[in-house]
Every structure is written in structure tokens, then in C-alpha cells.
N, C-alpha and C positions, 0 to 999 in steps of 0.2 A: 029692081031699085038701084039707082046709081050711088056713088059715093057720098054726093052732097046730101041726099035724103037719108042715107044709111047711117052717116055720122053726124047728122044734124048740123050742117055747114051753113052758117048765115053771114051776110056781109058785115063787116065791122062798121059800127056807126062812128065815124071818125069825129064828128062834131060833138057827139055826146059822151064818148068813152075815153077820150085822151086829151091831154093838155098840150102846151106849146112845145115842150121839150120832146115829148113822145111823137108829136106830128112831125117834127124836124128829123128825129132819129128814123122813123119809118121811111121817110124819103132819102135820106143821107146813106144809110147802111144797105140799102137795096140798090144803090147805084154803083156798079162795079168800077166805074172810073174814079169815084171819090173814095171808095172803100173796098179795094179788091180783096181784102181779108176781113169780113164782117163778123167773124165768130170770135169769141172769147173762150179760152179753155181755163177752167179753174178746178184744182183738186183740193179737197179738204179732208180732214181726219175727224170723223164724227165719233163722239163718245156715246156708245150705245149700251153702256153697262146696265142702266136702269131698264132699257128695253129688253135685253136678254133675260134680265131677272123676271120682268113681267111675263115674258113668253114662257119661261121655264115654270114659273109658279101657277099660271092662269090659263095657259092656251096650248102647251105642249101635248096635252093628252087628246086634244081634238084633232080633226083632220086639217091638214096644212102643214106648212113648214116654216121655219124662222125667216127664210128668204122670201117666201110668199108673203108674210106678215109685213116685212120691211118694204116690199114693193107696194102692197095695198096701202100702207099708210102714206107713202110718198105720193101715189095717185091721189089720195084724199087731200093731201096738201096741194098739189098741183091744181086740183079743181077750185081752190080757193082764190087762185090768182089767173085770171082769165088770159093774161099776156102769154102765158106759156102754151095756150092753145091757139094763138093767132098764126095764120098761114098766108103767104103771098102766093096767089095763084093767078097766072095770066095777068099780072101787074095790077092785082086788086087784092085788097086785104080782107080776110074772112076770119071768123072765129069757129073752130071745130068743137062744138059743145058735147059731143058724145064720142071722143075719139077711141079707137081701139089700142090695146097694149100691144107693142111689138117688141119681142124679146128673143134674140138668137140663143139657142140651146146647143151646147157642145155635145157630140155623140161619138163613142168610140168605133167608128167605122169610116169607110171611104168618104161619105158625104161631109164629115166633120162638123158641119153645123146644119140644124133645121131651124125653121123659123116658127116660133110660137105667136099666134096672132089670137089675142083674147078680145072678144067683143063686148062692149058695154061695161067696161070695169068701173066707170064713174057711178053707175047705177047700182052696183053690188054692194050688199053687206059684206062683212069679213067671212061669215060662214058660206055665202054664195061664192065669193071669190076663191076662198081656200079649196072647196070642192072642185070648182071648175079648173083651177090652176093645177092641182094634183093630178086630176084626170086627164087633162089635156097634155100636161107634160109627159106623163107615163105613156100615153098613146103615141105621141110623136117620137119619143125616144125609142120605142119598140119597132114602130112601123112607118114612121115619117120619113120623107125624103126632102131634100132641098128643092123648092119649087119656085122659079123666078116669078110666077104670078102673085106669090105671096107679097112682092115687093110693090104691088100696085096700090096697096093700102098703106104703104110705108110712110108717104108724105103727110098723111092725116093722122098718123098715130103718135101716141106718147111712147117714146123709145126708152126702155130701162132695160139694160143688160147686166149680167152679173159674171164676175171673173173670181170665183171662190177661192182659187189656188194662187192668185197673184196679189202679193202685198205691195201695190204700187204707192210711190209718193207723188208721182205726177203721170198723167196719162192725157195724151193729145190725140184726139180722134180725127178721122178724115174729115175734110170739109166737103159736105154733100151738096148736091143740087136738088133739094127736096123741100121747097116751099118755105124755106127759112125757119125750119122746126128746130127743136132743142133735144139734147141727148143727155142721158144719164148712165153711168156705169158704177156698180158696186165692186168693191175688191174684197180681198180676204180679211175676214174678222181675226183680230189677234189681240193679245193682252200686252199691255206695257209693263215695265218693272214695278209699277204700283198696282198691278193687277186690274187695270182699267181696260175695258174692252173697247177697242177702236175698230172702225171700218172706214177705208178710204172711199170717198164718193167723187168721182170725176163728172164735171158738168161741161158740156159744150153748149153755150147759149149764143143765139144770133143777137147782136147788138141793136138791131132794128126794133124788136119787140121786147127784149129783156136786157138787163144789165146787172153788174154785181150787186146793186142796191136791191134789185128785186129777188136776186138769187139768196141774198142775205135774209130777206123776209121770209122766202120760201123755206129755207133751212131752219130758221127759228121756229116756224110752225111745225115743221116736220118733227124736230126734236121734242116739241111740246107734246105732239101726239104719242110719240114713242115712249115718252117718260110718263104718260098718264098710267093710272093703276089699272085701267080697264079700257076696252074698246067698245 
């Protein structure tokens, strides 16, 4: 099974799915002469106080971690906005309807990082995702190695990384050559003087398919999910 079948990649229906501005943006920001730097880097501080409380009161006794729950909810929000799944492959736009999750995991050994590639996260319930995340992460931390072939799925993926010890106020990621995908990084959770739990979230979005307006909609959806009393 090739990646197009595996990740349910279908041609983007330009006439049906996009308006005039989006049509212009898809062309303009994929032209390296007109837009040599097509990515936008935005870092926000998210108030996750209610989310942490919900986790501690309702979910912490089950399998999973708070980080996994934060990632799963972001995936559910990303699923609501198809533009974050658009990819530019061989000069044609596609939608990846079943992307894998790609997350680099730090390990205390020579490899430094191993790649966690979790298949079919859009189709998983929280319980399914939690069990898969914990088992897969434990396995690759113990016996995994950095494999360059993991990067073959990279361009099709939803990239969500985590830097749990780094409380950054701004993070600019590398500009990749990987199908115009988008990238997200969590930072260290911390409390401000008012005892509000904050978490930095860095987003690197490709201006052809996404923009600050769409990121704002995504984050509002994400916070609404996190602040719900149950999953």
C-alpha cells in the first residue's frame, strides 16, 4: 500500500472547496520567486488552567498522560479544519484525510531523538489514542533508534512536538521542503503570578493553505475542547 492509499490522500477540489482569496494564496505562496519565505511563525501563550483541572479530576487515573491528552485534543481540532491537511505534491494540491501523527521524542542516549509515528490518530477515541501513545512512546524510548526512513511519512503527517522543559516566548522552526505542511510545538507548562496555568504553543503555518485567521479559529476550537468538562 502506497502513502496515498495509506493516508487517504485525495486531490483537492479547487472549484468546490475554496474561494477567490484562497485560490490566489495557493498559487502566490507556492511561487518561490514571489514568496521566497512562505511560512508564518506565531507563538501564543494558552491558558490551560481548566484543561489541567479537567485532567486531574476526570482523566488522570486512566491510561494516558496530560501531554497525550493535549495532543489528542489538538488533533481533533485540526480535523475540523481541512486546510491544515492540504499538501502540495508535485505541483498539485491534495488533502490528506487520514494523516499520521509525527512527533520527535527526546531520549537520554547517543541518538538524542527518535521519531514517534502514530497511525490513524484522526480515527481514534481518547482511550484508543492514550493506550497507543503510552505503549508506543515507552517502546521507542527503551529500544527505538533514529531511522531516516521514518521521515518518508513526514510530509503527509500532522507534526506536533513537545518541549516540556523549555518555557519559550517565541520559537521559529526551520523552513522545511515538505509539501507545505504545518507544524506545532508545545512548551513547558507553568503558572503565572495569578496561578493561571499557561503553555506556549508555537505554530509554523504555510501561508498558501493557512493564515493567522485560520489559526485563530483553530485555537478557539482547541481551547473550547480543552475547557469542556468531559471528553
